[in-house]
C-alpha positions as CSV (number, residue, x, y, z in Angstrom):
1,M,96.9,136.2,127.4
2,I,95.3,139.0,129.4
3,Y,97.3,142.1,130.1
4,A,96.4,145.0,132.5
5,I,97.0,148.5,131.1
6,T,97.2,151.1,133.9
7,K,98.5,154.6,134.2
8,S,101.9,153.2,135.0
9,N,102.4,151.3,131.7
10,R,100.0,153.2,129.3
11,Q,102.9,154.8,127.4
12,H,103.8,151.3,126.1
13,A,100.3,150.4,125.1
14,V,99.3,153.2,122.6
15,P,98.9,150.8,119.6
16,V,96.8,148.4,121.6
17,L,94.6,151.2,123.0
18,T,94.2,152.6,119.4
19,A,93.0,149.2,118.2
20,M,90.7,148.9,121.1
21,H,89.0,152.2,120.5
22,H,88.6,151.5,116.8
23,D,87.1,148.1,117.5
24,R,84.7,149.7,119.9
25,G,83.6,152.0,117.1
26,Q,82.8,149.0,114.8
27,M,81.0,147.2,117.6
28,F,78.9,150.0,119.0
29,A,78.3,152.3,116.1
30,G,74.8,151.9,114.8
31,R,73.9,149.7,117.9
32,R,74.1,152.3,120.6
33,N,72.3,155.7,120.7
34,W,73.7,156.6,124.2
35,D,75.4,160.0,124.0
36,I,78.7,159.1,125.6
37,T,81.1,159.0,122.7
38,D,83.2,161.5,120.9
39,D,83.1,159.7,117.6
40,K,80.5,157.0,117.1
41,I,81.6,155.9,113.7
42,R,85.3,155.1,113.6
43,Y,86.9,155.7,117.1
44,V,84.9,155.3,120.3
45,Q,86.3,157.0,123.3
46,D,84.2,158.6,126.0
47,R,84.8,161.0,128.9
48,F,85.4,158.1,131.2
49,D,88.5,156.9,129.3
50,T,90.8,158.7,131.7
51,L,94.1,158.1,133.4
52,D,92.1,156.5,136.2
53,S,90.9,153.8,133.8
54,T,92.4,150.3,133.9
55,Y,92.0,148.2,130.7
56,L,92.2,144.4,130.6
57,V,93.2,143.3,127.1
58,A,93.2,139.9,125.6
59,R,96.0,139.3,123.0
60,D,96.8,136.4,120.8
61,A,99.6,134.3,122.4
62,S,101.5,133.9,119.1
63,R,100.9,137.1,117.1
64,R,100.2,139.4,120.1
65,A,97.3,140.8,118.2
66,Y,94.5,142.6,120.0
67,L,91.4,140.3,120.6
68,A,89.2,141.8,123.3
69,S,89.1,144.3,126.1
70,L,87.2,145.8,129.0
71,R,87.4,148.9,131.1
72,L,87.6,149.2,134.9
73,L,87.0,152.4,136.9
74,P,87.2,152.9,140.7
75,S,83.7,153.8,141.9
76,M,85.1,156.6,144.2
77,G,85.7,158.7,141.1
78,P,83.4,159.6,138.1
79,H,82.0,156.5,136.4
80,L,79.2,155.8,134.0
81,L,76.6,154.2,136.3
82,Q,76.8,157.1,138.8
83,S,77.1,159.9,136.3
84,K,74.5,158.9,133.7
85,F,72.5,155.8,134.8
86,A,72.0,156.3,138.5
87,F,68.2,155.8,137.9
88,L,68.9,152.1,137.3
89,C,69.5,151.7,141.1
90,E,66.6,151.7,143.5
91,A,68.8,152.9,146.3
92,E,72.1,154.8,146.0
93,V,74.6,153.7,143.4
94,P,77.1,151.3,145.0
95,V,80.3,153.2,145.8
96,G,83.3,152.2,147.9
97,V,87.1,151.7,147.7
98,D,86.6,148.0,147.0
99,I,83.9,148.6,144.3
100,W,84.9,149.2,140.7
101,E,82.8,149.7,137.6
102,L,83.1,147.2,134.7
103,E,82.2,148.6,131.3
104,Q,83.0,148.7,127.5
105,I,83.5,145.0,127.0
106,C,84.4,144.6,123.4
107,T,85.7,141.8,121.1
108,S,87.5,142.2,117.8
109,P,85.1,142.0,114.8
110,S,87.7,139.6,113.3
111,L,86.8,136.9,115.8
112,G,84.2,134.2,114.9
113,I,81.4,133.3,117.3
114,W,83.2,130.5,119.1
115,D,86.5,132.4,119.3
116,S,84.7,135.5,120.7
117,A,83.0,133.4,123.4
118,H,86.2,131.7,124.4
119,T,88.1,135.0,124.5
120,C,85.4,136.5,126.7
121,L,85.8,133.6,129.2
122,Q,89.5,134.2,129.3
123,L,88.8,137.9,129.8
124,A,86.5,137.0,132.7
125,A,89.1,134.8,134.3
126,G,91.7,137.6,134.0
127,L,89.2,140.1,135.4
128,L,88.7,138.0,138.5
129,E,92.4,137.5,139.0
130,F,93.0,141.2,138.7
131,A,90.2,142.0,141.1
132,L,91.3,139.5,143.7
133,L,94.9,140.8,143.5
134,N,93.8,144.4,143.9
135,G,91.3,144.0,146.8
136,I,88.2,144.6,144.6
137,A,85.2,142.9,146.2
138,Q,82.4,144.0,143.9
139,L,82.0,145.1,140.3
140,S,79.1,147.2,139.0
141,S,78.0,147.3,135.4
142,I,75.2,148.2,133.0
143,A,73.8,145.8,130.5
144,R,70.9,145.1,128.2
145,A,68.4,142.5,129.3
146,S,69.8,139.8,127.0
147,R,73.3,140.3,128.3
148,L,72.1,140.2,131.9
149,S,70.6,136.8,131.3
150,Q,74.0,135.6,129.8
151,I,75.8,137.0,132.9
152,L,73.5,135.1,135.3
153,S,73.8,131.9,133.3
154,A,77.6,132.1,133.2
155,G,77.8,131.5,137.0
156,W,78.7,135.0,138.2
157,K,77.6,135.8,141.8
158,C,75.5,138.8,141.2
159,A,72.3,140.7,142.0
160,P,70.6,143.7,140.3
161,P,70.5,146.9,142.4
162,G,67.3,147.9,140.6
163,P,64.7,146.8,138.1
164,L,65.1,146.9,134.3
165,R,64.2,150.2,132.7
166,S,63.7,151.3,129.2
167,V,66.6,153.3,127.7
168,D,66.2,154.3,124.1
169,G,63.7,151.5,123.5
170,E,65.9,148.8,125.1
171,A,65.4,147.0,128.4
172,V,68.5,147.9,130.4
173,G,69.6,147.2,134.0
174,A,72.4,147.7,136.4
175,I,74.1,144.7,138.0
176,S,76.4,144.2,141.0
177,I,78.9,141.3,140.7
178,R,80.5,139.8,143.8
179,V,84.2,138.9,143.3
180,C,85.1,135.6,144.8
181,S,87.7,132.8,144.2
182,E,84.9,130.3,143.6
183,A,83.9,132.1,140.4
184,L,87.5,132.2,139.3
185,Q,87.9,128.5,139.8
186,N,84.8,127.9,137.7
187,F,86.2,129.9,134.8
188,R,89.6,128.2,135.1
189,Y,87.9,124.8,135.0
190,W,85.9,125.7,131.9
191,L,89.0,127.0,130.2
192,S,91.2,124.1,131.4
193,L,93.6,126.6,133.0
194,S,96.3,125.4,135.4
195,S,97.9,128.8,135.9
196,P,96.8,132.4,135.9
197,T,95.8,134.0,132.6
198,L,96.7,137.5,133.7
199,H,100.2,138.7,132.8
200,L,101.5,141.5,134.8
201,E,104.7,142.3,133.0
202,E,105.1,145.7,131.3
203,M,103.3,146.2,128.0
204,A,106.7,147.0,126.5
205,Q,107.7,143.4,127.0
206,A,104.3,142.2,125.6
207,A,104.3,144.4,122.5
């Protein structure tokens, strides 16, 4: 199940958000040298984790345990690509009311390789459902070269707004992803989904 955490239901999601930030710490500490975190070792939260952030969270259907998450930010406000990595775009950073930034994709360290991949597919389906429901036409993101190739091979409709550049010794690039129902149908097919995976009830009911 995929749940959306917004400013309207965040008060019910504190335990889930705490688990998310701790798992970010385990996943990114020692692998990232980008100066965007307050605590790189145990609890990763950066200055873009604000009330304007929307989080999509995958939770286990039976135990309701946290499994994976991502962060969305409207591009009309402060976001990572514009504030710190604008040099990854040859022209201006994509900005608009229907353009949101996708960042901080994280899976629980407790998941095995297959479960992690499957959960990411569910998260992708939930992301597209959320985007289509909320009039989001394009997603921007930043990724290492290896992740960019995975995104392209997964069937996303996307294009890079600039070439790869070296960031702390890694090849990194920006990417613009077009939101469309065709991509959503592909993910639903791969997951054998006959109904939406995004649950819009209050987090209090999902806790």
